[in-house]
N, C-alpha and C positions, 0 to 999 in steps of 0.2 A: 646542215646545209645540203649535203648530198641526199639526205633522206627526202628532202622536198623534191629533189630531182626524181627520186624513185617514185614518189606519189604522182607528180604532175605529168610524168611521161607514161604512166601506166595506160592511159587512154590512147596513146599514140602508137601502141604496138600493132594496131591493125592497119596502119597507113601504108604497108607494103605487102606484096603477095607472100603467102606462107612458104616456109621451107618444106622439104620432103617430110613425110610422116615420121613422127618420133620413133616409131617401132622399127624403121629402117636403119636407125643409127645403132652402131655397137656401143656397149657401155664405155669402152675405152675412148671412142671418138667423142661421145657425149661428154665425158669428163674433160677431155682436152679443150673442147669448144667452151665448156662452162668456165674453165680456168681462164681462157683467153678473154671471154666477155667480161668476167669480173675484173681482170687486170685492166681492160680498156676503161671501165667505169672508174676503177681505182685511180688511174692517171688523171682523169677529169676531176674527181673529187679532191685528190691531193692538191691539184693546182688551184683549187678554190681557197685553200688555207695556207699552203706551204710557203707562199711568197710573202705573206703578211709580216712575219717576223724578220724577213730580210729587207724590208722596205727602207729602214734607216741606212743600211749599208749601201743599197742601190742609190739612195739619195746623195750620199757622199761621193760615190763614183761618178754619177751623172751631173753633179753640181746643181741639183734641182731643189726647189722649195718643197715644203710639205704638201702644198696644193698640187704642184706639178708631178710629184712622184705618185700621187694617187691615180694619175692617168694610166699607170701600169696595171691597176686593178680595173678601172672603168672601161678601158679599151677592150679588155678580154670579155667582160660581162656584156657589153653592148654588142659585140660581134656574135657572141653565143645567143643573145636574145634575138637578133635579126635572123640568124641562120637556122634556128630551131624549127620555125614554121615550115620551110620547104623540104624538110628531111623526108617526109613520106612521099612527096612527089618525086624527089630525086631517087629514092629507093625503087619506086615503081618504074621509073623511066630507065635507070641504068643497072638495076639489080642490087639487092640488099648486100650481098657479100662484097661485090665490087665497091660499093659506096663505103661499107664498113672498113675494108682494108685501106681504101684511099683516105678516110678520115683519120685512121690510126697513124698511117704513114705521114700525112700532112701535119698532124699534131706533133709527132716526134721530131720532124724536121724543123717545124716552127719553134719547138722547145730548144733545139740546138742553136738556132738563130738568136733566140732570146739570150742564151748564155754567152754568145759572141758579141752581143750589142756593145757598141762603144759610146753611144750617145742616147739621150732621152728620146729623141725622135725615132731612133732605130728600135729601141726596145718597145716603144708604144706601138709601132707598126707591126713588129713581130708578134707582140701579144695579141693584137687584133687578128692576125692570121691564125694564131693558136686557138683563139676563141671561135673562129669561123669553122675550123676543122673539128674542134672539140664539141661543138653544138650537137653533132649527130651521135656522139659516142653513147650517151645514156639512153636515148630512145631506141637506138638500134640494138644495143646490148640487151635491154629488157625484152624487145620483140623477139630476139633470137632465143632468149631463155624460155619464153612462152612457147615457142615453136618446137624446140628440140626435146621437150619433156611432155609425156602424156598427161592428160587432165588430172589424173589421180596423184601425180607427182609434182605438179606445178606449185602447190603450197610450200612444200619443203624446199624446192629449187629457188623460188623467189625469196624465201626467208634467208637462204644462204647468200643469194645475190645482195639482198638488202644489208645483211651484216657485213659483207665485203665492202659495200658502198660506205657504210658508217665508219669504217676504219680511217678513211681519209681525214675527216674533221678531228679525230682524236689524236692520231699520230702525225698529222701534217705539221702542226706548229713545232712539235718536238723534233721531227726529222729535219725541218727547215732550219731550226736553230742549230742543231748538231752539225749539219753540212756547212752552214755559214761560219760557225765557230772554228771548225777543224779544217775546212777547205777554203771555200769562197762562196759568196752569194750566188755565183753563176751555177753552182752545183745543184741548186734547187730546181733548175731547169734541165741540167744534164742527167739528173736521176731518172728522167722519163725515157731516156734512150734505150736502156736494156729492156724495160717493160714493153716499149713500142716495138722493138725488133721481134721479140718473142711473140707478142700478140699478133702482129701482122703476119708472121710466118705461120703461126698456128691456124689462124683464120683462113688464110690462103690455101693451106694444105688440107684442112679437115672440114671446112664449112662449105657445103654445096651451095651453088648459086640458085636464086629464085628466078622465076620467070620475070622478064623485064621488057621494056620497049612498048608498053601498052599506051592507050590514049589518054592517060591521066593528064589533067590540065592544071595550070596554076595561073591565077590572075596576076600576071607580071606587072601590070600597071599599078594595081593596088599594093602589091608587095614592094615594088620599087619606091612608090610614093611614101609608104609607111617607113621604109628603111631610111629614106632621105630625111624625113621628119625626125626620126629618132636620133640618127647620126648627127645632124646639124644642131639639134637641141642639146644633146649631150656634150658636143664640142663647145657650144656656147657656155654651158655650165662649167666645164673644165677650165676654160681660159678666161672666163669673165673677170674673176678677181685679179688676175695678172694684168689684164688689159684695161682695167677700170671700167668694166661693163660697157654701157651704151655710150661711153665716151670714145669708144674704139670703132672704126669702120668695119673691122673684121667681126666683131660681135654683132653689129647691126646686120651685116650680110648673113651671118649664120642664123640670126633670128628670122630674117626674111625667108631664107631657104626652108627652115623648119615650118614656118607658116604656110609656104607654098606647098610643101610636101603634104602637110596635114589637110589642106584644102582639096588637093587633087585626090587624096585618099578618100575623103568624105564624099566627094562627087562620085567617084568610082563605086564607093560603098552604097550610095543611094540609087545609082542609075544602071550599073552593070548587071547583066542577066545572071552572072555567076561571080559575085565579088569575092575578093580575098577573104573577107569575113562575112558570114551570113548575118543580116539584120535581125534575124530571129533570136540570135544569142542575147542581144541587149534588151529584149523584151522579157527575159527571164530574170525576175528580181533576185533569186538566189545566186545566179551566176554573176550579176553585177556586184552584189555585196561580197561574194566570195573572192573575186579578183581584186576588189579594193582591199580586203583583209590580207590577201596574199601579197599585194604590192607593199602594204605597210610592214608586214613581217619581214619581207626582203630588205626593205630600207633599214629597219632597226638592226637586223642581223648583221649585214655586211658593213654598215657604217660603224657599228660598235667595234668590230674586229679591226677595221682600218684605223680607228682612233687609238685603240689600246696598244698596238704594237709600238708606235713612236712614244706613247706615254710611258710605257714600261722602260724603254731603252734610253730615251732622251731625258725625261724628267726624273725618273727613278734610278737611272744608271744601272739597270739590270743587264747582266750578260745575255747575249742572244739565246743561249741554251735555256737559261732560267726563264726568260720571257716565253719561250715555247712551252715549257712545263707549266707555267702559270695559265696560259691560254688553253691548253689541252683539255682540262676538265669540262669545258663547254661541250665538247664532243661526247664525253662520257655521260653528261646529264641529258643530252639530246637522245642518245641511245637508250638509256634507262627509261626515260619518259615515253619514247616511242613504243617500247615494248609494253609498258603499262597501258598506254592509250589504246593500243591494238586490242588488248583484252577488255577494255571498258566500252569500246564502240559497240553499239547495239543495246547496251545495258544503261548507259547514261546519254543524255541528249548531247549531240555534237555541238550545239550552241553553248551548252554549259562548259564543255571541255575547252572550247575556244575562249570563253570568258575566263576560265581558270588560267589558260595559257597567257593571255594578255595581262591579267592581273598579276601573275607571277613575274612576268617580264617587267611590269611597271615597278614592282617591289625591288627588283634587282637594279633597275635604272635609278630608282630613288636612293638606294644605298650608294650608288656611284656618284651621285651629286654631292656627297659629303666627302669624297676622297681628296686627299692631298698626297704628295709624294712620300709622306710618312706612313701611309696605310700599310698594314702588315701583309705579308705574302699570303698568309692563311685566309685573310679577309677577301683578298682578290680571287683566290682559288674557289672559296665557298660561294661568293657572288657569281662568279663565272659559271659554276656548276648549276646554280639556280636559274641563271639565264638560259643555259642549255636545256634544262627541264622545261622551261616555258616554250621554247621552240619545239620540243618534242610533243607538247600538248597542243600545238597549233597546226602542225603539218597535215596530219591525217584528217582531223575533223573539218578543217577548212576545205580540204579536197572533197569530203563528203557533202558539205553544204553546197559547194559550187556546182557539183554535178547531180545533185539530188533530184531536181525537177526538170532537167534538160531532156528533150527527146533523144533517143538512142542515136539517131542519124546525125546529131549535131555534136556528139561528145568528142569525136576525133578533132574536129575543128576547134572546139572549145579548149581542148588540151593545149593547142598551140598558143592561143592568146593567154591562157592561164600561166603557162611557163614564161611567156614574154613579159607579163606584168610583174612577175617576181624578179626577173632579171633587170627590168627597167627600174623597179623600185630600188634595187641594190645599187645600180649605177648612179641614180639620182641622189640616193642617200649618201654615198661616198663623196660625190662632188659637192653637194650642198653643205654637209658638215665640214668638209675640208675648207671650203671657201669661208664659211662662218668662223672657223677656227683662226684662219689668217686675219680676217677683218676684226674679230673681237679681240685678238691679241694686240693689234695695233691700237684699238680704241682704249682698252684697259691700260695699255702701256702709257698712253697720253694722260689718262686720268690719274694714274698712280704717280707718274713723273711730275705732273702739275702740282702735287702737294708736297714736293720735296725741294728745299732750298738749302744753301749753306747754313741757314739759321735754324734748320730743323733740329730740335733738341735731342732726338733719338740718335742723331749722327755726331753729336758733340762730345761724347764720352764713351769709354769702354772699347770693346772690340769693334763696334760699328765705326768709330772714329778712325780706327787704324786701317780697316779693310775697305770701307765705303766712304772715304774722305772725298767729298766733291771738289776740294781745292787742289787735288792732284790728278794727273792724267791717269795713273794706274787705278786710283780710287774711283774716279769717274767711270772708267770701263767696267770695274767690278760691280759698281752700283747699278749701271745700266743692265748688266747681265742678270742681276738679281731681280730687277724690276721686270725684265722680259720674262723671266721664269715665273714670277707671280702672276703676270698677265696671262701667260699660257695656261696656268692652272685654272684661273677663272674662266677662260675661253673653253677649256674642256668641260668644265661643269655646265656652262651654258648649252653646249652640244648635248650632254646627257639629259639636261632638263627638256630640251626640244623633243628628244625621242621619248621621254617619259610622258609628255603631253600627248604625243601621237598615239602611244599605246592606250591611253585612257580615252581619247576622243573617239576612236573607232568602235569602242564597246557598244554604244547605243545602236549601231548598225545591225547588230545581231537580232534586235527586235523586229527588223523588217524581213527576216528570213522565215521560210516555212520548213517544217520538219520533213525529212524524206518519207515517201510513201512506205507503209509497212509491207514487208514481204514475208 
């Protein structure tokens, strides 16, 4: 996950004025700034995974449904998606160091508020704030790493930074499970506080300010319209299942707001002299295909994690620590595959690597469609590792395909929409699969229950007649609980099948891309 952040923000490092020459920094100062930037990125990457294993516990505290608790994830992702684009403008306008310290401080305070939240509305709002401040952490940290090291040392410095980023998806589920088990789910947010204090203090003390206050401009109308469209559309997806979709005036209002925001954005995009996004971006075939692939990757990646945490803890009755350990190998597979893929780039076609990544992911999802709560722990770990490998084979090659044929002057702008599409895919994936899970559980429950009567032979003898006796109140309750459990298993399988189909459907798009020019 965080590896994708590392790749998609590489292009944004030039969106703000550079820092003083690397040679003017002492080794000690450079080391302190390096540690602080890595910690800032680590906080952001940890929060992408650490909260997943705690979701069932939050759900109980907030008295929320499975669909509603997913808002804790989607609010963070949507806020990060919206606020990534203006990071370069804000850094140029107010100064990179000032923005960096503000982002770290705001992220830390929002984390405390998330831990103190007493209701679902509060934690969703605070997670949105956390995402707004967290959006700038990865692009700013990578930009600083580029600027504080001379050219000959940047390769090693960025390798160190990337390895630090990858720690998040590996240890996030384990750390989240351990904190939830031994303390409380609130500690998955409080853990950011010491990192945030040290990082903000270090940056404020040792990182010199860049020049700021220049005449950089942002198309605020286009940015506002796109933000309105994304926010309203995501809210509609999050609340649609609860409010019976278009039978609700709220859902109709949100759909209209999303349509108005999109219309205004398209008008501004077509007519403004300097629109928020350049029309030239979408005339590049590689870019359009690349962001579509990245959107799909984000959808599959985050939706799978959001589904598996409750699957492990609710259906399989795994302790939260064990659930974290089972989810962690995804990060290890991602790290290993990213290292291998880095060595293969230039020797093997990027299109082939992407095809391998989606094919491997499809294999993992195919295995998941046969899961029941009786599946072994080793099977879940091995399939999770394979899925992590698939993500590692997708991140870098998709990046290369997307930017291969773009003119240099469009790459900074392209990086913003590239990151936006990944985050948007993640949020939509979590919302849609969560809504389908709720709906299909109800449908499957009705189908299964419709075939059971007091005359069903399987309930007339043996253990079923004692535990699931439909003629007693206790037996009826136990029978309904088992029917709901079976309905949920089928609903999870349906979601896994949907993501399997998506992983296969996007493969032909690779035929539309062109290879990067040889250098």
